[in-house]
Residue, then its C-alpha position, 0 to 999 in steps of 0.5 A: m500500500f505504501d510502496w510509493l512512499h518507501l520508494g520516495i524515501e529511498r530515492c531521496i536518501r540515495s540522490s545527489p541533487p541538493l533538493h533531494k538530499h535536503i528532503a532526506s534530512f527530514s525523513p523520520v528516523w523511525y520511518v527509515r528504521r521501519l523501511g529497513e525492517l520491511k526490506l529485511v523480511r522481503t529479502l529473507r522471503h526472496v532468498w527462501r523462494n529462490c535459493p535452494t541452498q539457503r532454504q535447506r540450511w534454514a529448514d535444518a534450523g527449524i525455520t519455515l516460510a511462515d516464520i519469516r514475518s518479522s525481523d525477529v526471525l533473523r537471529h535464528l538463521p545460520f550464519t554465512t561465512g567467507s568460506d561459503l562464498a569462496e567454495h560455492p558462491e553460485d549456490y547463494c544466487c537467487v536469479p538466473r545466471d544470465r542476469l548476473v552481469h557483474v562479478f566482484a572478487t575480494s583481494g584475498t588478503t586474509g585467505t582464499a578470494k571470494r566471488i560475488y555476483l550482482t545484477d546490473e540493478d544491484l550495482h546501480r543502487q549501490t553506486r548511487m549510494v556511494g556517490t551520494h555520500l561523497s556529494r554531501f561533503r561541501g566543496s568535494t567536487r574534484v576527486m583523485i583516486m589512488m587505489v591499486m587494482r592489479n586484479t581486474s576482478w577486484s574492482a573497488r576503484a571501478v565502483a568508486i569511479r562509476a559512483y562519483r561520475k553518477a554524482r557528477i563529480h570530476v574523477h581523476v585516477v592515478e596509480p599509487e606506484l607513481d612517485i610522490g612528486a608526480q602525484i603532487d603535480r597531478i593534484r595541482r594540475h587537476r585542482i584536486n580537493t579530495l583524495l580517496s586512498g588507503p591510509a598508508h599511502v596518504h601517510r607516505f606523503l608526509f615523509e616523501a613530499d618536498v612541499d607543504l601539503r597544506t598548500l595543495g588545497v586538498r580538503y578531504l582525505h577519504v581513507a578506506g581498507q585499514p583501521f587507524t587510530e585517532t592519533f594517526r588521524t590527527q597527524l594526517e589532518d595537521a600535515w594536510g590541512a584536510k579532514v580525514i574521513d573514515t569509510y568502511g566497505m568490502a567487495e562482498c557488499a560492493y564496497g560502500v557500507a558505512s562512512e563518517c559524516r563531516l562530524q567524524d563521530g561514528l560511521h553512518f551505515t545505510n540501514i535501508d541497504f544493510h542490516l547490521e548485527i554485532v555478535d560475540p565472535k566466540t559464543d555467537e551471542l547477539l550483543p546489545d548496542g555499545r558492545e564490541g563484537e564481530v559485524v554480521l551483515t545482511t543485504l537488503s537491496r540485492r536480488g542477485m546474490p543477497l547475503v544473509r547474516y554474513r560474518t565479516r570478521d571485523l570488530a566494531s559496535l552499534r551506536p545506540e539508536r537515539r535521535r538523528c545525527a546533527c548532520g541531518l542524515p536519518l541513518r544509524k551509526m556504528s563505531r569505527v572498525r577496531g580491527r579484524v577478529d583474525d588480527v587479535l593476538f591471543m598470547a599467554g591468556t591475553n588479547v592484544y588488539p591490532d590498534e595497540f600496535d598502531r598506536a605504538l608503531l605508527s607514532i614513531a617519527g618516519v614510520t609509514d607502515y609495519q607488519v608484525v609476524v608472530d611465531k614460536d620459539r620453544y615455549k615463548d611467543r616471538l614478535n618479528v617486525r618489518i617496518e617502513t622507516d629510514l632507521a637502521g641498525q641498533e637505533l632501529r632495534d632500540t626504537i622499535t623495542n621501546a615502542l612495543r613495550t609501550i603496549p601494557y600486555v607486551r611489557l607485562l608478558q616480557d618482564r614478568g612472565q618471560v613468555l614473550a620475546i622480541g625477535k627479528i626487526e628489519s627495515v623495508p622500503r616505504g610502500s613495499l608492504t602495500e605493493g600490489r594491494l590497497k592495504s598491508v597485512r599488519i598481523v601475521d600469526n605463524r604459531p601452530e594452531s594449538t598454541t593460540 
C-alpha cells in the first residue's frame, strides 16, 4: 500500500541533487528504521523462494516460510561465512545466471578470494549510494583516486569511479606506484580537493613530499581498507590541512557500507541497504548496542546474490539508536572498525588488539607502515617486525623495542612472565608492504594452531 512512499524515501536518501538530499534530512528516523525492517523480511522471503541452498540450511534450523514475518526471525538463521562464498558462491544466487552481469572478487588478503555476483540493478543502487555520500561533503567536487587494482576482478576503484561520475563529480585516477612528486603535480594540475586512498599511502606523503601539503588545497582525505587510530588521524589532518574521513566497505557488499559524516563521530551505515548485527565472535551471542563484537551483515537491496547474516570478521559496535545525527542524515551509526577478529593476538591468556600496535608503531617519527609476524620459539611467543622507516641498525632495534613495550600486555608478558620475546626487526622500503594491494597485512600469526 505504501510502496510509493518507501520508494520516495529511498530515492531521496540515495540522490545527489541538493533538493533531494535536503528532503532526506527530514525523513523520520523511525520511518527509515521501519523501511529497513520491511526490506529485511522481503529479502529473507526472496532468498527462501529462490535459493535452494539457503532454504535447506534454514529448514535444518527449524525455520519455515511462515516464520519469516518479522525481523525477529533473523537471529535464528545460520550464519554465512567467507568460506561459503569462496567454495560455492553460485549456490547463494537467487536469479538466473544470465542476469548476473557483474562479478566482484575480494583481494584475498586474509585467505582464499571470494566471488560475488550482482545484477546490473544491484550495482546501480549501490553506486548511487556511494556517490551520494561523497556529494554531501561541501566543496568535494574534484576527486583523485589512488587505489591499486592489479586484479581486474577486484574492482573497488571501478565502483568508486562509476559512483562519483553518477554524482557528477570530476574523477581523476592515478596509480599509487607513481612517485610522490608526480602525484603532487597531478593534484595541482587537476585542482584536486579530495583524495580517496588507503591510509598508508596518504601517510607516505608526509615523509616523501618536498612541499607543504597544506598548500595543495586538498580538503578531504577519504581513507578506506585499514583501521587507524585517532592519533594517526590527527597527524594526517595537521600535515594536510584536510579532514580525514573514515569509510568502511568490502567487495562482498560492493564496497560502500558505512562512512563518517563531516562530524567524524561514528560511521553512518545505510540501514535501508544493510542490516547490521554485532555478535560475540566466540559464543555467537547477539550483543546489545555499545558492545564490541564481530559485524554480521545482511543485504537488503540485492536480488542477485543477497547475503544473509554474513560474518565479516571485523570488530566494531552499534551506536545506540537515539535521535538523528546533527548532520541531518536519518541513518544509524556504528563505531569505527577496531580491527579484524583474525588480527587479535591471543598470547599467554591475553588479547592484544591490532590498534595497540598502531598506536605504538605508527607514532614513531618516519614510520609509514609495519607488519608484525608472530611465531614460536620453544615455549615463548616471538614478535618479528618489518617496518617502513629510514632507521637502521641498533637505533632501529632500540626504537622499535621501546615502542612495543609501550603496549601494557607486551611489557607485562616480557618482564614478568618471560613468555614473550622480541625477535627479528628489519627495515623495508616505504610502500613495499602495500605493493600490489590497497592495504598491508599488519598481523601475521605463524604459531601452530594449538598454541593460540
